[in-house]
N, C-alpha and C positions, 0 to 999 in steps of 0.2 A: 524529081521535083524537090526543091528546097523546103524544109520545114523550119519554122521560125517561132521563137518565143521571146517576148519582151517583158521584162520584169522591172517595175519602178518601185523603189522603196524611199519613202520620205521619213526622215529622222528628225530629232529635236533641234539640231543646229548644224551649221556648216562644218564645224570641227569634227563632229561625229560622222558626217557624210564623208569627209575627206579620209578619216581613219578607216571607215568601211571600204572606201575605194582603194586605199593603199593595201589593205589586207587581201582584197580580192584580185588585185591587178596581176600578181604572179600566176594565178590560175588561168587567166586569159591568155597568157604568153605560151603556156605549155599544155596543150590538150593531149589526153591520153591516146586519141586516134586522129588521123588526118581527116576523118569525116565531119568532125565537129569544130566549130570556131565560135568564139565569144568575144564581144567587145563591151567595154564598160565606160560609162561617162559619169561625171559628177557635176552637179550644178546646185550651188547653194546648199539646200537641205535635202537634196534628192540624189540618188544614184539610179542609173538606168543600165540594165544589162540586156544585150541582144545576143541570143544564142541561135546559131544556124547549123543545120545538119541535114544529112540525106534521108535518114529514117526516123520514124516516130519513136522507136525504142531508144535510139541514141539521144533524141531530143529529151525524152522523159528522164533518162539517166543523168544527162547534163543538168537539166532543170532541178532534179532532186538534189544533186550535189550543190549547186549554187544556193538553193533555198536553205539547205542544211548549214552551209557555211555562214550565210547571212544570219540565220538564227543563232548560231554559236557565237559569232562576233558580237551581235547586239546584246546577248545575255552576258558576255564577258564585260562589255563596256558598262552595262547597267550595274554589274557586281562591283566594278572598280570605282564607281561614283560613290 
């Protein structure tokens, strides 16, 4: 059975959303295992990430990674302002 998590992040503007999207896009292209896949979408001030995998532990690991990357990117963008 496929496990799925969907994360939506709303940011201050379209430029920030696009920057977040571009920073995360390479991570969706190369997953560390064949069990996990991720897709990312951007729409105005939001990004949406869908993670799918076979096991709960793989889903948790991928989700933790994406949330950590999002946090780091947003902190960096805030610092650069």
